[in-house]
C-alpha positions in Angstrom: 154.2 46.4 3.7 156.7 44.0 5.2 156.0 42.4 8.5 158.1 40.6 11.1 156.2 38.3 13.5 157.7 36.3 16.4 156.0 34.2 19.1 158.0 32.2 21.6 158.3 31.1 25.2 161.3 31.2 27.5 163.6 33.0 25.0 164.5 36.6 24.2 163.4 38.1 20.9 165.5 40.8 19.2 164.4 42.5 15.9 166.4 45.2 14.3 166.1 47.1 11.0 162.6 45.9 10.2 161.3 47.6 7.0 157.7 47.5 8.1 155.6 46.3 11.0 156.8 44.2 14.0 154.7 41.9 16.2 156.2 40.0 19.1 154.7 37.8 21.8 157.0 36.2 24.4 155.9 34.3 27.5 159.1 34.5 29.6 161.7 36.5 27.8 162.9 40.0 26.9 161.8 41.8 23.8 164.0 44.2 21.9 162.9 46.2 18.8 165.2 48.7 17.1 164.8 50.7 13.9 161.3 49.5 12.9 159.8 51.7 10.1 156.2 50.6 10.7 154.3 50.1 13.9 155.1 47.6 16.7 153.0 45.4 18.9 154.9 43.6 21.7 153.8 41.6 24.7 155.8 39.7 27.4 155.6 38.4 30.9 158.3 38.2 33.6 160.8 40.3 31.6 161.3 43.7 29.8 160.5 45.4 26.5 163.0 47.8 25.0 162.2 49.9 21.9 164.4 52.3 20.0 163.2 54.3 17.0 159.8 52.9 15.9 158.2 54.8 13.0 154.6 53.7 13.5 152.1 53.4 16.3 153.2 51.2 19.3 151.2 49.0 21.5 152.9 47.3 24.5 151.8 45.0 27.3 154.1 43.8 30.0 153.2 41.8 33.1 155.9 41.6 35.8 158.4 43.5 33.8 159.4 47.0 32.7 159.5 49.1 29.5 162.1 51.4 27.9 161.0 53.3 24.9 162.8 56.0 22.9 162.0 57.6 19.6 158.4 56.4 19.2 157.2 58.6 16.4 153.5 58.0 16.3 152.7 57.5 19.9 152.3 54.6 22.3 149.7 52.6 24.2 151.4 51.1 27.2 150.1 48.7 29.8 152.7 47.7 32.4 152.6 46.0 35.8 155.5 45.1 38.1 158.4 47.0 36.6 159.7 50.4 35.8 158.6 52.3 32.7 160.9 54.9 31.0 159.6 56.7 27.9 161.9 59.3 26.4 161.9 61.6 23.4 158.3 61.0 22.2 157.5 63.6 19.6 154.0 63.9 18.1 152.9 66.2 15.4 149.2 66.3 14.4 147.5 63.1 15.4 149.1 60.4 17.6 147.8 57.6 19.7 149.0 58.0 23.3 147.9 56.2 26.5 149.5 54.9 29.6 148.3 52.4 32.2 151.2 51.9 34.5 150.7 49.9 37.8 154.1 50.3 39.3 156.5 52.8 40.9 159.7 54.2 39.5 158.4 55.5 36.2 159.8 58.3 34.0 158.4 60.2 31.0 160.8 62.9 29.8 161.8 65.0 26.8 158.4 64.7 25.1 156.8 67.1 22.5 153.3 67.5 21.1 153.2 69.8 18.0 156.6 71.2 18.9 155.8 72.1 22.5 157.4 70.3 25.4 155.1 68.3 27.6 155.7 68.4 31.3 155.4 65.1 33.3 152.5 66.7 35.2 150.6 67.1 32.0 150.6 63.3 31.3 
C-alpha cells in the first residue's frame, strides 16, 4: 500500500489524490486531505484540519483549531479543542470506528448513516 507522510512546523500541508494512507503532523499550520483511498491520521495545533473523501479509517487531533470532515467512509476518531467541528455525510455499513471528543461549542454532525439508516444528532 502506498503511504504519504508529512511532518512540519509553521506551514500548511495539502495532500490530494493519495492512493493509500496519509499521515500528517503540523505544529502551527492547516492540514487539508482530499481523495485519500486509504486511512488518514492528522494532527495540528493552532489551525484547522479539512478532509474530503477518505476511504479508510480516520484519526484526528486538533488543539486550538477546528475540523471539517466530509465523506469519511470507515468512520472517524476525533479529538478537538478550541474550534468548531463539522462532520457531514458519514456513511457506515457493517463495522466502523467512530468516536468524538469535542471540547468546544459550535459543532455540527449532519447527514450521517449507519447501515442505511439516518442518524439523528441526538443519537451521537
